[in-house]
VMD Tcl script that draws the C-alpha trace (Angstrom):
set ca {
  {-94.69 -7.10 -50.69}
  {-97.83 -8.43 -53.12}
  {-95.75 -11.70 -53.17}
  {-95.65 -12.26 -49.50}
  {-99.53 -11.61 -49.19}
  {-100.01 -13.85 -52.11}
  {-98.36 -16.58 -50.24}
  {-100.00 -15.78 -46.95}
  {-103.22 -16.09 -48.51}
  {-102.85 -19.43 -50.12}
  {-101.78 -20.74 -46.72}
  {-104.73 -19.73 -44.94}
  {-106.74 -21.20 -47.99}
  {-104.74 -24.40 -47.46}
  {-105.29 -24.14 -43.77}
  {-109.33 -23.64 -44.04}
  {-109.69 -26.90 -45.94}
  {-107.13 -29.10 -44.24}
  {-106.92 -28.31 -40.59}
  {-110.35 -30.18 -39.84}
  {-111.93 -32.22 -37.25}
  {-114.79 -34.45 -37.22}
  {-115.36 -36.37 -34.58}
  {-117.01 -39.64 -34.38}
  {-119.07 -41.67 -32.13}
  {-119.32 -45.50 -32.25}
  {-121.55 -45.10 -35.05}
  {-119.13 -43.45 -36.99}
  {-121.56 -40.66 -37.40}
  {-119.93 -37.20 -37.73}
  {-120.79 -34.80 -34.44}
  {-120.01 -31.14 -33.51}
  {-121.98 -31.79 -30.51}
  {-120.01 -30.88 -27.40}
  {-121.70 -32.72 -25.12}
  {-120.77 -36.14 -27.26}
  {-117.24 -34.73 -27.16}
  {-117.15 -34.47 -23.29}
  {-118.54 -37.85 -22.28}
  {-117.13 -38.60 -18.79}
  {-116.06 -42.02 -20.09}
  {-114.28 -39.84 -23.26}
  {-112.81 -37.54 -20.71}
  {-111.45 -39.90 -18.31}
  {-109.72 -41.68 -20.83}
  {-108.12 -38.77 -22.88}
  {-107.15 -37.27 -19.02}
  {-106.24 -34.01 -20.38}
  {-104.19 -32.76 -17.66}
  {-102.21 -35.96 -16.97}
  {-101.69 -36.36 -21.16}
  {-100.01 -32.83 -21.29}
  {-97.93 -33.16 -18.27}
  {-96.73 -36.78 -19.53}
  {-95.68 -35.19 -22.35}
  {-93.75 -32.43 -20.67}
  {-96.06 -29.66 -21.23}
  {-95.37 -27.38 -18.26}
  {-96.23 -23.49 -16.82}
  {-93.63 -21.91 -19.16}
  {-94.56 -23.59 -22.45}
  {-96.88 -22.71 -25.58}
  {-99.32 -24.78 -26.93}
  {-100.96 -24.97 -30.35}
  {-104.27 -27.28 -29.68}
  {-105.13 -27.89 -33.68}
  {-109.08 -29.33 -34.27}
  {-109.44 -27.97 -30.65}
  {-113.36 -29.06 -30.69}
  {-115.13 -27.96 -27.50}
  {-111.33 -26.95 -25.57}
  {-111.07 -30.54 -23.62}
  {-107.09 -29.74 -23.84}
  {-107.05 -26.24 -24.61}
  {-108.78 -24.86 -21.20}
  {-106.83 -27.40 -19.25}
  {-103.39 -26.50 -20.91}
  {-104.60 -22.71 -19.96}
  {-104.81 -23.54 -16.45}
  {-101.32 -25.05 -16.55}
  {-99.04 -22.61 -18.59}
  {-98.50 -18.69 -18.16}
  {-98.09 -18.59 -21.76}
  {-100.56 -18.70 -24.75}
  {-102.64 -21.47 -25.84}
  {-103.66 -21.21 -29.40}
  {-106.84 -23.23 -30.04}
  {-107.36 -23.70 -33.49}
  {-110.76 -24.93 -35.21}
  {-112.79 -24.49 -38.18}
  {-116.25 -25.61 -37.32}
  {-118.35 -22.46 -36.54}
  {-120.38 -23.63 -33.29}
  {-117.02 -24.89 -31.82}
  {-115.43 -21.90 -32.26}
  {-118.37 -19.61 -30.72}
  {-118.09 -22.20 -27.92}
  {-114.39 -21.68 -27.57}
  {-115.08 -17.94 -27.66}
  {-117.56 -18.18 -24.73}
  {-115.60 -20.32 -22.90}
  {-112.59 -18.25 -23.31}
  {-114.55 -15.51 -21.56}
  {-116.87 -17.51 -19.38}
  {-113.61 -19.35 -17.53}
  {-111.20 -16.08 -17.91}
  {-108.56 -17.70 -19.65}
  {-106.88 -14.69 -20.97}
  {-103.97 -16.72 -22.38}
  {-106.27 -18.49 -24.78}
  {-106.41 -17.17 -28.49}
  {-108.89 -18.79 -30.75}
  {-107.85 -18.91 -34.26}
  {-109.90 -20.12 -37.40}
  {-106.92 -21.50 -39.08}
  {-103.34 -22.66 -38.42}
  {-101.89 -19.95 -40.87}
  {-102.72 -17.48 -37.82}
  {-100.28 -19.24 -35.21}
  {-96.82 -17.34 -35.60}
  {-93.65 -19.05 -36.77}
  {-91.64 -20.49 -34.16}
  {-93.96 -19.76 -31.52}
  {-95.13 -22.89 -29.86}
  {-93.47 -25.70 -27.60}
  {-96.24 -28.03 -28.28}
  {-98.55 -28.81 -30.81}
  {-101.46 -31.50 -30.14}
  {-103.49 -33.40 -32.60}
  {-106.18 -35.10 -30.60}
  {-108.04 -37.23 -33.22}
  {-107.60 -35.30 -36.00}
  {-104.80 -36.62 -38.41}
  {-106.64 -39.41 -39.81}
  {-109.34 -36.34 -40.86}
  {-106.72 -34.68 -42.85}
  {-106.69 -34.39 -46.12}
  {-103.40 -33.09 -47.03}
  {-101.18 -34.12 -44.52}
  {-97.94 -32.66 -45.70}
  {-100.15 -29.37 -45.81}
  {-100.39 -30.10 -42.20}
  {-97.19 -30.95 -41.16}
  {-95.58 -28.09 -43.39}
  {-97.58 -25.60 -41.39}
  {-97.12 -27.74 -37.67}
  {-93.20 -27.65 -38.67}
  {-93.42 -23.59 -38.84}
  {-94.95 -22.95 -35.76}
  {-93.07 -25.33 -33.59}
  {-89.90 -24.01 -32.18}
  {-86.75 -26.40 -32.58}
  {-86.91 -29.07 -29.92}
  {-90.38 -28.64 -29.54}
  {-92.93 -31.41 -29.30}
  {-95.77 -32.91 -31.72}
  {-98.17 -34.87 -29.56}
  {-100.70 -37.17 -31.88}
  {-103.60 -38.84 -30.08}
  {-105.37 -41.48 -32.66}
  {-107.79 -44.46 -32.35}
  {-106.41 -47.98 -32.18}
  {-106.58 -49.46 -35.81}
  {-109.09 -52.11 -34.36}
  {-112.67 -51.85 -33.41}
  {-113.18 -50.38 -30.63}
  {-116.18 -48.65 -28.51}
  {-115.97 -45.31 -30.11}
  {-114.32 -44.15 -33.47}
  {-114.54 -44.10 -37.03}
  {-114.51 -47.04 -39.55}
  {-111.42 -49.18 -38.57}
  {-110.26 -48.78 -42.34}
  {-110.02 -44.85 -41.59}
  {-107.90 -45.53 -38.87}
  {-103.98 -44.67 -38.56}
  {-102.16 -47.23 -36.66}
  {-99.01 -46.29 -34.56}
  {-96.79 -47.29 -37.50}
  {-99.10 -45.35 -39.97}
  {-98.81 -42.16 -38.17}
  {-95.09 -42.64 -37.60}
  {-94.63 -43.30 -41.19}
  {-96.14 -39.88 -42.15}
  {-93.77 -38.35 -40.31}
  {-90.51 -39.87 -41.65}
  {-90.44 -36.85 -44.46}
  {-89.95 -34.25 -41.82}
  {-87.72 -33.32 -38.94}
  {-89.47 -34.99 -36.07}
  {-88.03 -37.73 -34.36}
  {-90.35 -40.15 -32.13}
  {-89.56 -40.01 -28.21}
  {-92.76 -41.59 -26.50}
  {-95.64 -43.73 -26.98}
  {-98.26 -44.92 -24.70}
  {-101.54 -46.43 -24.83}
  {-104.38 -43.99 -23.17}
  {-107.15 -46.83 -22.92}
  {-109.02 -49.12 -24.77}
  {-109.70 -46.11 -27.81}
  {-106.71 -44.06 -27.84}
  {-102.91 -44.08 -28.23}
  {-100.53 -41.33 -27.96}
  {-97.09 -40.70 -29.80}
  {-94.73 -37.35 -28.86}
  {-92.40 -36.34 -31.70}
  {-89.91 -33.67 -31.10}
  {-88.68 -31.32 -33.93}
  {-85.17 -32.03 -34.32}
  {-83.93 -29.26 -37.24}
  {-84.10 -25.97 -37.80}
  {-85.96 -24.83 -41.06}
}
mol new
graphics top color blue
foreach p $ca { graphics top sphere $p radius 0.5 }
foreach p [lrange $ca 0 end-1] q [lrange $ca 1 end] { graphics top cylinder $p $q radius 0.2 }
display resetview
């Protein structure tokens, strides 16, 4: 139907505008340089495999990595699960890198999407926002889409910078504290289940979708 087509086009437009990742260095300068995203100290602190497994990601789970960047979590997840891993990213150089690495690593279960609207409804067991949420211009639009793609009982994992001066990250006034992040989820069917400090730069929270739409 024409109305359905219009609704989908509107969703794609929203997603392209708002599903954005802008990684920062300690200077606060925006960068999409994979070498900087994949510094040894950053990879060690994010500890992709440990983080995913700590939050229950397993071989039968479907993941949506929103703002996937260079694929730090995407390709680790693809090696853990036998199911699909969606890598959502709008930066053109990161999209090219993700697609190249998908072929290079023979990750046949990775699907690269330019926007979250391409991810099927009720398809994911876990959605991941790694250092993304503080950059989202319209949080309700983002959470609407995450609620759409997650199965009931699915997990939303949010990794953010501590709201204090740290060796890496954006200006402190642009960051979200754990309390800020939890407050943003209050109007949605998500319940906070786990939290932990990842290191001197990051914390992680896991929310569970508690109700069907």
